[in-house]
The first five atom37 places (N, CA, C, CB, O) and aatype in JSON, in Angstrom:
{
  "aatype": [5, 19, 5, 10, 19, 6, 15, 7, 7, 7, 10, 19, 5, 14, 7, 7, 15, 10, 1, 10, 15, 4, 0, 0, 15, 7, 15, 9, 19, 15, 9, 1, 16, 12, 7, 17, 18, 1, 5, 0, 14, 7, 11, 5, 1, 6, 10, 19, 0, 8, 13, 16, 15, 15, 7, 15, 16, 11, 18, 15, 3, 15, 19, 11, 7, 1, 13, 2, 9, 15, 1, 3, 2, 0, 1, 11, 16, 10, 18, 10, 5, 12, 2, 2, 10, 11, 14, 6, 3, 16, 0, 19, 18, 18, 4, 16, 0, 13, 10, 10, 16, 16, 17, 15, 6, 14, 17, 15, 3, 2, 17, 7, 5, 7, 16, 5, 19, 16, 9, 15, 15],
  "atom_mask": [
    [1, 1, 1, 1, 1],
    [1, 1, 1, 1, 1],
    [1, 1, 1, 1, 1],
    [1, 1, 1, 1, 1],
    [1, 1, 1, 1, 1],
    [1, 1, 1, 1, 1],
    [1, 1, 1, 1, 1],
    [1, 1, 1, 0, 1],
    [1, 1, 1, 0, 1],
    [1, 1, 1, 0, 1],
    [1, 1, 1, 1, 1],
    [1, 1, 1, 1, 1],
    [1, 1, 1, 1, 1],
    [1, 1, 1, 1, 1],
    [1, 1, 1, 0, 1],
    [1, 1, 1, 0, 1],
    [1, 1, 1, 1, 1],
    [1, 1, 1, 1, 1],
    [1, 1, 1, 1, 1],
    [1, 1, 1, 1, 1],
    [1, 1, 1, 1, 1],
    [1, 1, 1, 1, 1],
    [1, 1, 1, 1, 1],
    [1, 1, 1, 1, 1],
    [1, 1, 1, 1, 1],
    [1, 1, 1, 0, 1],
    [1, 1, 1, 1, 1],
    [1, 1, 1, 1, 1],
    [1, 1, 1, 1, 1],
    [1, 1, 1, 1, 1],
    [1, 1, 1, 1, 1],
    [1, 1, 1, 1, 1],
    [1, 1, 1, 1, 1],
    [1, 1, 1, 1, 1],
    [1, 1, 1, 0, 1],
    [1, 1, 1, 1, 1],
    [1, 1, 1, 1, 1],
    [1, 1, 1, 1, 1],
    [1, 1, 1, 1, 1],
    [1, 1, 1, 1, 1],
    [1, 1, 1, 1, 1],
    [1, 1, 1, 0, 1],
    [1, 1, 1, 1, 1],
    [1, 1, 1, 1, 1],
    [1, 1, 1, 1, 1],
    [1, 1, 1, 1, 1],
    [1, 1, 1, 1, 1],
    [1, 1, 1, 1, 1],
    [1, 1, 1, 1, 1],
    [1, 1, 1, 1, 1],
    [1, 1, 1, 1, 1],
    [1, 1, 1, 1, 1],
    [1, 1, 1, 1, 1],
    [1, 1, 1, 1, 1],
    [1, 1, 1, 0, 1],
    [1, 1, 1, 1, 1],
    [1, 1, 1, 1, 1],
    [1, 1, 1, 1, 1],
    [1, 1, 1, 1, 1],
    [1, 1, 1, 1, 1],
    [1, 1, 1, 1, 1],
    [1, 1, 1, 1, 1],
    [1, 1, 1, 1, 1],
    [1, 1, 1, 1, 1],
    [1, 1, 1, 0, 1],
    [1, 1, 1, 1, 1],
    [1, 1, 1, 1, 1],
    [1, 1, 1, 1, 1],
    [1, 1, 1, 1, 1],
    [1, 1, 1, 1, 1],
    [1, 1, 1, 1, 1],
    [1, 1, 1, 1, 1],
    [1, 1, 1, 1, 1],
    [1, 1, 1, 1, 1],
    [1, 1, 1, 1, 1],
    [1, 1, 1, 1, 1],
    [1, 1, 1, 1, 1],
    [1, 1, 1, 1, 1],
    [1, 1, 1, 1, 1],
    [1, 1, 1, 1, 1],
    [1, 1, 1, 1, 1],
    [1, 1, 1, 1, 1],
    [1, 1, 1, 1, 1],
    [1, 1, 1, 1, 1],
    [1, 1, 1, 1, 1],
    [1, 1, 1, 1, 1],
    [1, 1, 1, 1, 1],
    [1, 1, 1, 1, 1],
    [1, 1, 1, 1, 1],
    [1, 1, 1, 1, 1],
    [1, 1, 1, 1, 1],
    [1, 1, 1, 1, 1],
    [1, 1, 1, 1, 1],
    [1, 1, 1, 1, 1],
    [1, 1, 1, 1, 1],
    [1, 1, 1, 1, 1],
    [1, 1, 1, 1, 1],
    [1, 1, 1, 1, 1],
    [1, 1, 1, 1, 1],
    [1, 1, 1, 1, 1],
    [1, 1, 1, 1, 1],
    [1, 1, 1, 1, 1],
    [1, 1, 1, 1, 1],
    [1, 1, 1, 1, 1],
    [1, 1, 1, 1, 1],
    [1, 1, 1, 1, 1],
    [1, 1, 1, 1, 1],
    [1, 1, 1, 1, 1],
    [1, 1, 1, 1, 1],
    [1, 1, 1, 1, 1],
    [1, 1, 1, 1, 1],
    [1, 1, 1, 0, 1],
    [1, 1, 1, 1, 1],
    [1, 1, 1, 0, 1],
    [1, 1, 1, 1, 1],
    [1, 1, 1, 1, 1],
    [1, 1, 1, 1, 1],
    [1, 1, 1, 1, 1],
    [1, 1, 1, 1, 1],
    [1, 1, 1, 1, 1],
    [1, 1, 1, 1, 1]
  ],
  "atom_positions": [
    [[-3.88, 14.95, -13.54], [-2.89, 14.58, -13.06], [-3.19, 13.59, -11.52], [-2.1, 15.87, -12.99], [-4.07, 13.83, -10.69]],
    [[-2.39, 12.7, -11.49], [-2.68, 11.51, -10.89], [-2.33, 11.82, -9.06], [-1.64, 10.24, -11.73], [-1.28, 12.44, -9.21]],
    [[-2.52, 11.79, -7.66], [-1.68, 11.76, -6.7], [-2.15, 10.7, -5.7], [-1.53, 13.06, -6.17], [-3.35, 10.49, -5.57]],
    [[-1.23, 10.03, -4.97], [-1.77, 8.72, -4.3], [-0.93, 9.23, -2.99], [-1.33, 6.97, -5.12], [0.26, 9.53, -2.93]],
    [[-1.79, 9.24, -2.07], [-1.4, 9.81, -0.84], [-1.38, 9.06, 0.15], [-2.06, 10.74, -0.5], [-2.52, 8.76, 0.5]],
    [[-0.28, 8.45, 0.99], [-0.39, 7.2, 2.1], [-0.6, 8.33, 3.36], [1.3, 5.94, 2.27], [-0.42, 9.54, 3.43]],
    [[-1.06, 7.31, 4.3], [-1.29, 7.98, 5.98], [-1.24, 7.06, 6.6], [-2.6, 8.72, 6.5], [-1.26, 5.96, 6.05]],
    [[-1.13, 7.2, 8.04], [-1.38, 6.54, 9.24], [-0.05, 5.06, 9.46], [0.0, 0.0, 0.0], [-0.27, 3.87, 9.7]],
    [[1.48, 5.91, 9.22], [1.95, 5.73, 9.81], [2.25, 6.13, 10.8], [0.0, 0.0, 0.0], [1.46, 6.8, 11.46]],
    [[4.01, 5.74, 11.39], [4.17, 5.8, 12.94], [5.22, 4.83, 13.65], [0.0, 0.0, 0.0], [5.88, 3.97, 13.07]],
    [[5.25, 5.09, 14.87], [5.98, 4.48, 15.55], [5.22, 3.39, 16.71], [6.79, 5.52, 16.04], [4.65, 3.9, 17.67]],
    [[5.23, 2.32, 16.61], [4.62, 1.43, 17.61], [5.79, 0.21, 18.13], [3.21, 0.72, 16.86], [6.89, -0.09, 17.66]],
    [[5.13, -0.23, 19.11], [5.8, -1.0, 19.67], [5.39, -2.61, 19.21], [5.67, -0.62, 21.03], [4.24, -2.94, 18.94]],
    [[6.39, -3.41, 19.19], [6.37, -4.57, 18.41], [4.86, -5.23, 19.46], [8.18, -5.57, 18.43], [4.56, -4.89, 20.6]],
    [[4.17, -6.2, 18.58], [2.97, -6.62, 18.35], [1.7, -5.33, 18.26], [0.0, 0.0, 0.0], [0.47, -5.39, 18.31]],
    [[2.44, -4.47, 18.14], [1.25, -3.33, 17.81], [0.29, -3.56, 16.69], [0.0, 0.0, 0.0], [0.12, -4.66, 16.18]],
    [[-0.4, -2.38, 16.29], [-0.93, -2.3, 15.22], [-0.96, -1.09, 14.22], [-1.92, -2.62, 15.53], [-0.15, -0.21, 14.5]],
    [[-1.46, -0.94, 13.51], [-1.61, 0.36, 12.45], [-2.24, -0.04, 11.51], [-0.4, 1.01, 11.84], [-2.47, -1.2, 11.17]],
    [[-2.68, 1.33, 10.85], [-3.39, 1.24, 9.56], [-3.39, 1.81, 8.79], [-4.28, 1.19, 9.48], [-4.12, 2.8, 8.82]],
    [[-2.64, 1.6, 7.74], [-2.02, 2.63, 6.31], [-3.35, 2.91, 5.74], [-0.84, 1.75, 4.92], [-4.34, 2.2, 5.92]],
    [[-3.28, 4.28, 4.84], [-4.4, 4.43, 4.22], [-3.53, 5.0, 2.77], [-5.57, 5.46, 5.1], [-2.39, 5.45, 2.78]],
    [[-4.26, 4.87, 1.76], [-3.98, 5.41, 0.6], [-4.96, 5.86, -0.36], [-3.29, 4.66, 0.08], [-5.81, 5.2, -0.95]],
    [[-4.62, 7.56, -0.45], [-6.41, 7.78, -1.06], [-5.87, 8.44, -2.85], [-7.72, 9.61, 0.31], [-5.06, 9.34, -3.09]],
    [[-6.37, 7.91, -3.44], [-6.26, 7.82, -4.9], [-7.05, 9.19, -5.49], [-6.97, 6.32, -5.46], [-8.27, 9.19, -5.63]],
    [[-6.31, 10.24, -5.77], [-7.19, 11.97, -6.32], [-6.81, 11.92, -7.84], [-6.34, 13.89, -5.46], [-5.97, 11.21, -8.4]],
    [[-7.55, 12.73, -8.28], [-6.82, 12.78, -10.08], [-7.63, 12.79, -10.91], [0.0, 0.0, 0.0], [-8.81, 12.94, -10.59]],
    [[-7.39, 12.68, -11.76], [-7.91, 12.39, -13.35], [-7.85, 10.92, -13.6], [-6.93, 13.15, -14.59], [-7.01, 10.47, -14.38]],
    [[-8.94, 9.89, -12.77], [-9.12, 8.65, -12.94], [-10.09, 7.97, -13.68], [-9.16, 8.3, -12.0], [-11.28, 8.12, -13.42]],
    [[-9.72, 7.29, -14.53], [-10.66, 6.66, -15.51], [-11.07, 5.12, -14.86], [-9.85, 6.55, -17.1], [-12.15, 4.65, -14.51]],
    [[-9.81, 4.61, -14.87], [-10.12, 3.1, -13.83], [-8.66, 2.76, -13.87], [-11.33, 1.54, -14.58], [-7.68, 2.88, -14.6]],
    [[-9.13, 2.14, -12.38], [-7.87, 1.33, -11.81], [-7.75, 0.02, -11.4], [-7.47, 1.84, -10.81], [-8.23, -0.44, -10.37]],
    [[-6.97, -0.69, -12.38], [-6.74, -2.19, -12.31], [-6.45, -3.08, -11.32], [-5.94, -2.44, -12.93], [-7.23, -3.93, -10.89]],
    [[-5.05, -2.85, -10.88], [-4.74, -3.42, -9.76], [-3.96, -1.6, -8.65], [-3.44, -5.05, -10.32], [-3.63, -0.53, -9.17]],
    [[-3.91, -1.95, -7.19], [-3.55, -0.92, -6.34], [-2.77, -2.25, -5.21], [-5.11, 0.23, -5.72], [-3.35, -3.33, -5.15]],
    [[-1.54, -2.06, -4.42], [-1.24, -2.71, -4.02], [-0.11, -1.85, -2.82], [0.0, 0.0, 0.0], [0.18, -0.71, -3.2]],
    [[0.41, -2.19, -1.72], [1.53, -1.9, -1.04], [2.8, -2.73, -1.27], [1.18, -1.94, 0.22], [3.02, -3.87, -1.69]],
    [[3.62, -1.61, -0.8], [5.14, -2.1, -1.29], [6.08, -1.66, 0.13], [5.76, -1.09, -2.99], [6.0, -0.48, 0.47]],
    [[6.41, -2.0, 0.43], [7.66, -1.63, 1.23], [9.42, -1.6, 1.05], [7.47, -2.39, 2.13], [9.96, -2.41, 0.29]],
    [[10.15, -0.67, 1.74], [11.35, -0.56, 1.5], [12.52, -0.33, 2.52], [11.29, 0.26, 0.71], [13.0, 0.8, 2.59]],
    [[13.05, -1.42, 3.39], [13.92, -1.15, 4.62], [15.1, -0.13, 4.31], [14.57, -2.56, 5.15], [15.12, 0.42, 3.21]],
    [[16.01, 0.13, 5.18], [16.95, 0.66, 5.08], [17.98, -0.21, 4.44], [17.17, 1.14, 6.17], [18.25, -1.12, 5.21]],
    [[18.49, -0.26, 3.62], [19.76, -0.74, 2.71], [19.06, -1.93, 1.69], [0.0, 0.0, 0.0], [19.81, -2.5, 0.9]],
    [[17.61, -2.3, 1.71], [17.22, -3.09, 1.1], [16.5, -2.81, -0.24], [16.67, -3.66, 1.88], [16.37, -1.68, -0.71]],
    [[16.11, -3.81, -0.73], [15.31, -3.68, -2.13], [13.73, -3.31, -1.88], [15.4, -5.2, -2.99], [13.37, -3.76, -0.8]],
    [[12.67, -2.62, -2.6], [11.79, -2.6, -2.4], [10.56, -3.64, -2.94], [11.84, -1.6, -2.55], [10.35, -3.86, -4.13]],
    [[9.95, -4.11, -2.07], [9.45, -5.64, -1.7], [8.06, -5.57, -1.75], [9.88, -6.24, -0.2], [7.61, -4.73, -0.97]],
    [[7.02, -6.31, -2.58], [5.8, -6.42, -2.57], [5.21, -6.95, -1.07], [5.5, -7.25, -3.72], [5.66, -7.94, -0.48]],
    [[4.32, -6.26, -0.67], [3.77, -6.36, 1.0], [2.07, -7.33, 0.47], [3.41, -4.06, 2.02], [1.96, -8.54, 0.67]],
    [[1.15, -6.63, -0.08], [0.29, -7.22, -0.38], [-0.68, -6.16, -1.55], [-0.26, -7.72, 0.94], [-0.37, -4.97, -1.54]],
    [[-1.72, -6.57, -2.42], [-2.02, -5.99, -3.35], [-3.04, -7.24, -4.15], [-0.69, -5.41, -4.01], [-3.06, -8.47, -4.15]],
    [[-3.89, -6.07, -4.84], [-5.0, -6.75, -5.5], [-4.62, -6.69, -6.84], [-6.39, -6.15, -5.27], [-4.1, -5.76, -7.46]],
    [[-5.14, -8.43, -7.38], [-4.78, -8.44, -8.43], [-5.61, -7.84, -9.46], [-4.5, -9.49, -8.59], [-6.4, -6.98, -9.06]],
    [[-5.61, -8.16, -10.96], [-6.76, -7.87, -11.86], [-7.8, -8.57, -11.41], [-6.57, -8.18, -13.26], [-8.85, -7.94, -11.23]],
    [[-7.78, -9.63, -11.21], [-8.88, -10.14, -11.12], [-9.89, -9.93, -9.69], [-8.51, -11.4, -11.4], [-11.02, -10.38, -9.46]],
    [[-9.22, -9.29, -9.08], [-9.76, -8.44, -7.55], [-9.21, -9.54, -6.05], [0.0, 0.0, 0.0], [-9.31, -9.33, -4.84]],
    [[-8.62, -10.74, -6.85], [-7.81, -11.43, -5.55], [-6.98, -10.53, -5.08], [-6.94, -12.73, -5.83], [-6.4, -9.55, -5.53]],
    [[-7.08, -11.3, -3.71], [-5.51, -10.62, -3.28], [-4.34, -11.53, -3.06], [-5.57, -9.82, -1.86], [-4.56, -12.74, -3.05]],
    [[-2.95, -11.02, -2.86], [-1.72, -11.65, -2.59], [-1.15, -11.02, -1.26], [-0.74, -11.5, -3.81], [-1.53, -9.96, -0.77]],
    [[-0.31, -11.73, -0.84], [0.32, -11.5, 0.33], [1.65, -11.97, -0.06], [-0.32, -12.17, 1.55], [1.85, -12.67, -1.05]],
    [[2.53, -11.57, 0.74], [4.1, -11.66, 0.88], [4.11, -12.57, 1.98], [4.97, -10.21, 1.21], [3.56, -12.16, 3.0]],
    [[4.79, -14.12, 2.01], [4.87, -14.8, 3.01], [5.23, -13.94, 4.65], [5.87, -15.79, 2.51], [4.75, -14.12, 5.76]],
    [[6.12, -13.15, 4.23], [6.16, -12.67, 6.08], [5.27, -11.93, 6.65], [7.31, -11.82, 6.57], [5.29, -11.68, 7.86]],
    [[4.0, -11.32, 5.47], [3.22, -10.7, 6.43], [1.71, -11.45, 6.31], [3.22, -9.05, 6.16], [0.69, -10.91, 6.75]],
    [[1.71, -12.89, 5.59], [0.43, -13.64, 5.65], [-0.05, -13.92, 7.39], [0.72, -15.18, 4.74], [0.59, -14.16, 8.41]],
    [[-1.25, -13.78, 7.15], [-1.9, -14.34, 8.75], [-1.87, -12.71, 9.46], [0.0, 0.0, 0.0], [-2.83, -12.59, 10.21]],
    [[-1.05, -11.53, 9.4], [-1.06, -10.31, 10.16], [-1.32, -9.25, 9.56], [-0.03, -10.07, 10.74], [-1.69, -8.27, 10.22]],
    [[-1.22, -9.21, 8.67], [-1.67, -8.03, 7.31], [-2.95, -8.25, 6.52], [-0.52, -8.04, 6.02], [-3.14, -9.34, 5.98]],
    [[-3.86, -7.2, 6.43], [-5.09, -7.17, 5.79], [-5.08, -6.2, 4.81], [-6.13, -6.98, 6.66], [-4.48, -5.14, 5.02]],
    [[-5.67, -6.4, 3.71], [-5.55, -5.16, 2.34], [-6.79, -5.03, 2.22], [-4.84, -5.53, 0.74], [-7.42, -6.08, 2.21]],
    [[-7.48, -3.89, 2.09], [-8.86, -3.84, 1.67], [-9.09, -2.57, 0.59], [-9.8, -3.69, 3.04], [-8.12, -2.07, 0.04]],
    [[-10.04, -2.23, 0.41], [-10.13, -1.06, -0.18], [-11.66, -0.51, -0.08], [-9.61, -1.23, -1.59], [-12.56, -1.1, 0.52]],
    [[-11.8, 0.81, -0.83], [-12.86, 1.31, -1.0], [-13.31, 2.0, -2.02], [-12.99, 1.8, -0.25], [-13.28, 3.22, -2.17]],
    [[-13.75, 1.18, -2.74], [-13.89, 1.65, -4.73], [-14.57, 3.49, -4.9], [-15.69, 0.15, -5.79], [-14.38, 4.54, -5.52]],
    [[-15.1, 3.12, -4.26], [-15.93, 4.54, -4.39], [-14.92, 5.43, -3.63], [-17.64, 4.58, -3.61], [-14.57, 6.5, -4.13]],
    [[-14.5, 5.05, -2.56], [-13.68, 6.69, -2.0], [-12.06, 6.45, -2.87], [-13.35, 6.79, 0.45], [-11.01, 6.98, -2.5]],
    [[-12.22, 5.48, -4.14], [-10.94, 5.11, -4.16], [-9.61, 5.17, -3.27], [-10.74, 5.53, -4.98], [-8.6, 5.85, -3.47]],
    [[-9.88, 4.28, -2.26], [-8.67, 4.2, -1.09], [-8.83, 3.15, -0.8], [-8.61, 5.04, 0.18], [-9.86, 2.49, -0.69]],
    [[-7.02, 2.69, -0.55], [-6.69, 1.25, -0.48], [-5.94, 1.26, 1.17], [-5.52, 0.72, -1.96], [-5.06, 2.05, 1.51]],
    [[-6.43, 0.37, 1.88], [-6.04, -0.04, 3.29], [-5.08, -0.89, 3.39], [-7.0, -0.58, 4.0], [-4.95, -1.74, 2.51]],
    [[-4.03, -0.85, 4.68], [-3.28, -1.79, 4.89], [-3.61, -1.92, 6.58], [-1.77, -1.47, 4.34], [-3.37, -1.03, 7.4]],
    [[-4.2, -3.18, 6.87], [-4.43, -3.12, 8.17], [-3.79, -3.93, 8.86], [-5.53, -3.22, 8.44], [-4.44, -4.95, 9.1]],
    [[-2.26, -3.88, 9.5], [-1.09, -4.59, 9.65], [-1.11, -4.77, 11.71], [0.42, -3.47, 8.75], [-0.98, -3.88, 12.55]],
    [[-1.35, -6.42, 11.93], [-1.17, -6.48, 13.31], [-0.33, -7.14, 13.64], [-2.04, -6.8, 13.95], [0.19, -7.59, 12.62]],
    [[0.27, -7.59, 14.67], [1.34, -8.33, 15.59], [2.81, -7.78, 14.69], [1.05, -10.39, 15.63], [3.66, -8.49, 14.14]],
    [[2.74, -6.48, 14.76], [3.91, -5.79, 14.19], [4.86, -6.23, 14.76], [3.99, -4.46, 14.22], [4.76, -6.4, 15.98]],
    [[6.25, -6.6, 13.97], [7.6, -6.99, 14.09], [8.29, -5.84, 13.95], [8.04, -8.0, 13.17], [7.83, -4.8, 13.48]],
    [[9.58, -6.05, 14.41], [11.09, -5.12, 13.91], [11.02, -5.05, 12.49], [12.73, -5.91, 14.31], [10.7, -4.02, 11.9]],
    [[11.29, -6.02, 11.98], [11.17, -6.57, 10.68], [10.37, -5.97, 9.74], [10.78, -7.74, 10.74], [10.54, -6.13, 8.53]],
    [[9.45, -5.26, 10.27], [8.39, -4.63, 9.33], [8.61, -3.39, 9.66], [6.87, -5.03, 9.47], [7.57, -2.74, 9.6]],
    [[9.67, -2.69, 10.04], [9.87, -1.41, 10.02], [9.96, -1.03, 8.48], [11.09, -1.06, 10.87], [9.87, -2.06, 7.82]],
    [[10.1, 0.0, 7.76], [10.29, 0.26, 6.67], [9.27, 1.34, 5.98], [10.36, -0.9, 6.15], [8.38, 1.75, 6.73]],
    [[9.29, 1.83, 4.7], [8.75, 2.96, 4.09], [8.16, 2.54, 3.52], [9.29, 3.81, 3.54], [8.73, 2.03, 2.55]],
    [[6.71, 2.37, 3.58], [5.2, 1.69, 2.82], [4.92, 2.56, 1.73], [3.68, 1.67, 3.84], [5.0, 3.78, 1.76]],
    [[4.62, 1.89, 0.85], [4.43, 3.01, -0.63], [3.32, 2.33, -1.34], [5.97, 3.14, -1.89], [3.43, 1.2, -1.81]],
    [[2.48, 2.9, -1.37], [1.27, 2.53, -2.2], [1.55, 2.77, -3.97], [-0.06, 3.57, -1.6], [2.17, 3.55, -4.69]],
    [[0.66, 1.55, -4.12], [0.7, 1.87, -6.12], [-0.66, 1.28, -6.66], [2.25, 0.78, -7.2], [-1.28, 0.33, -6.2]],
    [[-1.01, 2.18, -7.88], [-1.71, 1.96, -8.7], [-1.58, 2.12, -9.74], [-2.39, 2.23, -8.56], [-1.06, 3.12, -10.25]],
    [[-2.22, 0.75, -10.52], [-1.91, 0.67, -12.13], [-3.68, 1.13, -12.68], [-1.24, -1.38, -12.76], [-4.76, 0.55, -12.5]],
    [[-3.32, 2.38, -13.36], [-4.32, 3.13, -13.27], [-4.61, 3.87, -15.0], [-3.93, 4.16, -11.99], [-3.75, 4.25, -15.79]],
    [[-5.88, 3.89, -15.15], [-5.87, 4.89, -16.62], [-6.65, 6.01, -16.26], [-6.62, 4.19, -18.11], [-7.73, 6.12, -15.68]],
    [[-5.71, 6.93, -16.81], [-6.04, 8.54, -16.69], [-6.87, 9.3, -17.36], [-5.09, 9.23, -16.91], [-7.64, 10.19, -17.0]],
    [[-6.51, 8.63, -18.87], [-7.9, 9.03, -19.59], [-8.03, 7.94, -20.87], [-7.86, 10.84, -20.22], [-7.25, 7.0, -20.69]],
    [[-8.74, 7.83, -22.0], [-9.0, 7.13, -23.01], [-7.89, 7.12, -23.86], [-10.1, 7.53, -23.59], [-7.76, 6.09, -24.53]],
    [[-7.12, 7.93, -24.0], [-6.33, 8.06, -25.2], [-4.86, 7.95, -24.57], [-6.64, 9.52, -26.06], [-3.89, 8.16, -25.29]],
    [[-4.7, 7.62, -23.29], [-3.02, 7.23, -22.6], [-3.41, 5.9, -22.55], [-2.38, 7.94, -20.85], [-4.43, 5.31, -22.92]],
    [[-2.08, 5.43, -21.85], [-1.76, 4.37, -21.81], [-2.05, 3.97, -20.31], [-0.51, 4.28, -22.34], [-2.48, 5.04, -19.88]],
    [[-2.08, 3.27, -19.46], [-2.59, 1.96, -18.48], [-1.0, 2.88, -17.63], [-2.56, -0.45, -19.33], [0.05, 2.83, -18.28]],
    [[-0.98, 3.52, -16.44], [0.52, 3.66, -16.01], [0.61, 3.07, -14.41], [1.05, 5.43, -16.1], [-0.37, 2.72, -13.75]],
    [[1.76, 3.04, -14.05], [2.1, 2.58, -12.55], [2.27, 4.26, -11.88], [3.85, 1.39, -12.44], [2.96, 5.24, -12.16]],
    [[1.5, 4.02, -11.12], [1.56, 5.28, -9.9], [1.75, 4.9, -8.61], [0.27, 6.13, -9.76], [1.32, 3.92, -8.01]],
    [[2.64, 6.02, -8.15], [3.62, 5.28, -6.63], [3.37, 6.35, -5.87], [5.59, 4.94, -6.69], [3.65, 7.38, -6.48]],
    [[2.82, 6.63, -4.39], [2.88, 7.54, -3.47], [4.29, 7.83, -2.82], [0.0, 0.0, 0.0], [5.12, 6.93, -2.95]],
    [[4.59, 8.71, -2.29], [5.45, 9.22, -1.38], [5.76, 8.44, -0.63], [5.12, 10.16, -0.79], [6.97, 8.53, -0.4]],
    [[4.97, 7.15, 0.28], [5.4, 6.74, 1.06], [5.03, 7.2, 2.93], [0.0, 0.0, 0.0], [4.44, 8.18, 3.37]],
    [[5.47, 6.38, 3.43], [4.84, 6.75, 4.89], [5.68, 5.61, 5.59], [2.91, 6.61, 5.1], [5.64, 4.4, 5.37]],
    [[6.48, 6.33, 6.53], [6.96, 5.6, 7.2], [6.49, 4.98, 8.52], [7.81, 6.08, 7.25], [5.91, 5.66, 9.36]],
    [[6.81, 3.4, 8.74], [6.44, 2.37, 10.29], [7.68, 2.09, 10.7], [5.56, 0.74, 10.15], [8.67, 1.69, 10.09]],
    [[7.51, 2.34, 11.75], [8.74, 1.84, 12.69], [8.43, 1.08, 13.79], [9.52, 2.93, 13.27], [7.88, 1.53, 14.79]],
    [[8.79, -0.14, 13.61], [8.49, -0.92, 15.14], [9.86, -0.95, 16.15], [8.0, -2.74, 14.83], [10.95, -1.37, 15.73]],
    [[9.7, -0.57, 17.21], [10.51, -0.54, 18.37], [10.18, -0.48, 19.24], [11.18, 0.08, 18.52], [9.22, 0.28, 19.4]],
    [[10.75, -1.29, 20.54], [10.41, -0.95, 21.98], [11.15, 0.35, 23.06], [10.69, -2.31, 22.63], [10.76, 0.49, 24.21]]
  ]
}
């Protein structure tokens, strides 16, 4: 069984920074893509940033220049450095990974439980 556990959320003032982490554990053969999504109250879940299967990164226009996604493959950990945070960044942030657990199973999408990020003065 695979687990994705996010951490690092919290309450910060506008202009502040946070660093989210997502640790993947369990039976994992290979990870093809990993990324971050967020969902604000009353809104649909949206992509924030992710690594593509080729290893490149993509960001939503709303976070470009402020957020940076990185990863530690050896630790199977994904990070999201968020700078110059704005009230509109308030949301639950979810980690996702498209991965393979065994060679006999298909690749699958996996999600963490989410971590709350609140930007408020």
